[in-house]
N, C-alpha and C positions, 0 to 999 in steps of 0.2 A: 405748827402749821401757820405762819404769820400771812397776813393780808397786806398789811401795811409793808412798803418798800421804805426801808429805814436809811437807804442813801438818797432818798428823796426827801425824807425827814430826821436829818441827822440831829442826834442827840448829844447834848453837852452834860458832863459831870454835875453842875449845879442846876441843870434843868428842874423846874416842878413842872410835873407831867400829869396830866388828867386822862385817864383811860375811862372815857364815859360808855357805859354799857360794856364792862370789861367781861362779862359771863365768868368763866373758868380761868381767865387771868393770861391767856397767852401773850398778848402784846405786853402786859404788864411785866410778865417775866423776863422778856427781852429787855426793858427798861431797867429792870432790877441788875441784870449783867452789865448795863452799861453805866452803873453807879448813880442813877438819877434819884431823884426824891418823885414818889409816884402816889397816887390816890387814884384807886380803883373803885368806880361806882357802878353798882348793878341791882336790880330790883329782886333778882331771883337768889333768895337765901341758900338754895341747894349748891348752885354754882360758886357762890362767894365761899362756901364751907370747903368745896373742893380745891379753890384757889388757895384758901389760906393753909390748907394741907401741902399742897406741892411746895408752896413758899416756905414753909418751915423745912421741907425735905432740902431745898435748894440752900436755904441758910446753914443746915448741919453741914453739908458738902461745901460749904463757902464758894458758892456758885455764884457769887455776884457781890456787891458791897453795897448796892442801893438802900435807900429806906422805902417802905411800901406799908401803906394803910388801906385795908378794904373796908368800904361803907355801902350800907343797903340804902338806896336811894333812887329818886326819880331823875332820868337825865333831862326833865324837861324842866324842873326847878331845882336850880343849884343854890345852896345857902353861903355863896362865896361873893367876896367883893369884886368891882368892875376891875378886869386887867389882872386876874390872879395868877393864871398859868402862862408859862413859856411856851409849853408844846400841849395839844389835844390830841388825842387819838379817839374817834367815834366810829367804831367798826361793826357793821352790819346791825344798826341800830333803827336809822330812820325809816326804814319800811316797816318797822312795828308800830309807829306812832301815826296818829292821824293828823296832828298839826305840825308838820315837818318845818313850816316857816318859824312857828315859835321855838322849836328845837334848835334850828340853826341860830336864830337870834340871840338866843342865851347862850350858845355856845361860843359866839362871837363876842359876847359882852364879857365872859370871864376870861377870854384871852387877852393877854399882853400887847400892846402895840408893838408890830414887828413880829408878833409870834407866829408860829406855825401851826396847821391844823391840817389833819389828814382825815377824810371822811370817806367809809366804803358803803357800799349798796350793792346788790345783786343786780346784774344786767339786765335790761329790758328784755332782751331776747329769751334769756333762760326762764325768767319769770312768767313770760307768754305761755312758752312751751310747756311748763309745769302746770299751769292753770288749764292748758288743755287736757293734759293727761289726767289730771285728778281735781275732781269737784271740792276736794276737801282742803287743797292748798292753801286758799285764803279765806279758810273758813275754821280753821283748827285755833283754838283759845291759846293765846301766847305766840301766834304763829305772824306771818307775814299777813298785812292786811291790805295792802296795795303795791301798784308798781310804780317804782320811783324812775322818774325820766332824768337821767344827768344833765341834759341840758337846762331843765327847769330848776335842778338843784344847785348847778354853778350860777345860774343867773340870781338865785337868791341869795347865794354865798357871796356874789358881787355887791349886791343891794345892802349887805351887812358888813361891807368893807374888807370882805376876804377876797384877795386878788388871788386867782386860780394860777397857779404857774406850772403846774404838771399834772398827767394823768396816767395810770398804770392799771395793769389788769392782773387778775388772779386766779388760780383754782380751775384750770381748765380739766384736770382730772376729776372734779366734783360736778361737773354738769352732766356728764352721763350716769355717774351714781344718784343724782336726785331724779333723774328719768326714771332710773329702775324703780327706786323707790315709790314713785308715784305710781308706775304700773303694777307693782306687786301689791301696792296697798301702802299709803303713805305712813300708817302707825305700826305697819309690822315688820320691826325692826329685825326679825328671826328671820324674813323671808330669804330662800337659799340664795338665788343670784344676788341680790344686793348686798348680803352678808359676805359672799366670794368677793364681791368688788371691794367692798371695805377692806379686806386684807391686803388687796393690791394698794389702795390708798395710804395704809400704814407701811407697807414696804416702799413705797415712793418717797417718804418721809427721809428715809435713810440710804436713798440711793443716788449718788451724783448725776449717773446718765439720765435717771428719770426724770429728776429736777430740771435736768436741762431740757428734755423733750417737752416738759410740762410749760416751761417758759416759752418755749417756741409756739405751742398749741394755745397759750393765752392770748395770741393775736388773732386767734380764728373763731374761739369759742369759750371765752372765761366765764366763771361762773360770778364773778365780783369785778367791779370798776371801783377806782380810789381817785378821789380828786384832793390834790394837795393845794393849800393856800395859805397866803401870809397876810396878816392884819394890817392894814394901810391906814 
């Protein structure tokens, strides 16, 4: 389940890619299949262990020829030289940090001139809905701590010489899922209705017709918005 549209973030075989806040590795795995060199960084040790296990299975199946290194680290403090990476992916991270301006400035610093970055955040609309439905939504440790306004984020990117050239939307099917989670109890992952809907989400990953329907619905109530920019 990718949030970034790689038609708008084209990968080249020799690219050095940073997946900042890689989680369980979904975007890293796509880069691996594209034969890039990828560094996946995340603070959550459990997610990194899962990502390493999946990568090992992919390597056994020869499902890609990229080079991958997973590191546990802070997405606000990168020990890399200025202009290190050709491409950067930062998916669903900014809403978890308090100083988004510092985070974006640091990502811009380590991106090469003419390099490309994709930053994804939840839409303002869905975050406001979830906040209305659940008092816990912005109070859960490790969860979202604030609503990110895309226009303000785009302005911050421009201030750091990241020229936004494209916008895309994703995960419309997830919008009602999190509404159901909020209504049923945000931390009750076994609640019947959200659990049943989760089976539908899994089915949609392997159904071309459902993927087409979701692409259409992304124009109406997407869960995530993606900003693509080039360093100038």
